[in-house]
C-alpha positions in Angstrom: 0.0 0.0 0.0 1.4 3.4 -0.9 1.2 6.6 1.1 -2.1 7.7 -0.5 -3.7 4.3 0.2 -2.5 4.4 3.8 -4.0 7.9 4.3 -7.4 6.6 3.0 -7.3 3.6 5.3 -6.2 5.8 8.3 -9.1 8.2 7.6 -11.7 5.5 7.5 -10.4 4.0 10.7 -10.5 7.4 12.4 -14.0 8.1 11.1 -15.1 4.8 12.4 -13.7 5.7 15.8 -16.0 8.7 15.9 -18.9 6.3 16.3 -17.7 5.8 19.9 -16.4 9.4 20.6 -18.2 11.7 18.1 -16.9 14.9 19.6 -13.2 14.0 19.9 -11.4 17.1 18.6 -8.1 15.4 18.0 -9.8 12.8 15.8 -11.6 15.5 13.9 -8.4 17.4 13.3 -6.7 14.2 12.1 -9.5 13.7 9.6 -9.1 17.3 8.3 -5.3 16.9 8.0 -5.7 13.6 6.2 -8.3 15.1 3.8 -5.9 17.9 3.0 -3.0 15.5 2.4 -5.2 13.1 0.3 -6.2 16.1 -1.9 -2.6 17.1 -2.4 -1.2 13.6 -3.0 -4.0 12.4 -5.3 -3.5 15.5 -7.5 0.2 14.7 -7.7 -0.8 11.3 -8.9 -3.2 12.7 -11.5 -6.3 11.4 -9.7 -8.8 14.3 -10.1 -11.8 12.6 -8.6 -10.2 12.1 -5.2 -9.5 15.8 -4.4 -13.1 16.6 -5.2 -14.4 14.0 -2.9 -11.9 15.1 -0.2 -13.2 18.6 -0.5 -16.8 17.4 0.0 -15.7 15.4 3.1 -14.0 18.5 4.6 -17.5 20.1 4.7 -18.9 17.0 6.4 -16.0 16.9 8.9 -16.7 20.5 9.9 -20.5 19.9 10.5 -21.9 19.3 14.0 -21.2 15.8 15.3 -24.1 13.5 14.6 -24.6 9.9 13.6 -25.4 11.0 10.0 -22.2 13.1 9.9 -20.1 10.1 11.0 -21.8 7.9 8.5 -21.0 10.4 5.7 -17.3 10.4 6.7 -17.0 6.6 7.0 -18.7 6.2 3.6 -16.6 8.9 2.0 -13.3 7.4 3.2 -14.6 4.0 1.9 -15.2 5.6 -1.5 -11.7 7.2 -1.4 -10.2 3.8 -0.7 -12.1 2.2 -3.5 -11.0 4.9 -5.9 -7.4 4.4 -4.8 -7.7 0.6 -5.3 -9.3 1.0 -8.7 -6.5 3.3 -9.8 -3.8 0.9 -8.5 -5.3 -2.0 -10.4 -5.5 0.0 -13.6 -9.3 0.3 -13.7 -9.1 4.1 -13.7 
């Protein structure tokens, strides 16, 4: 797994953690930092769909903590991971 894939996996794991502690400010900051880095790294690799999704997830990450917000983040990181996997396997 390259650095971009690891960031996607770390983001999903952190978002899943928010199910237990939805207001954890350190976890929320980690998610924001990962989304910024995912946007930068995926652009470097020519993956234009991933930065757009990362920007959408930043909006969700800044919303008030709620089960729906956590679900959006988990699903979004899952989508980022699938996009990364598809690109790695040559499907994109």
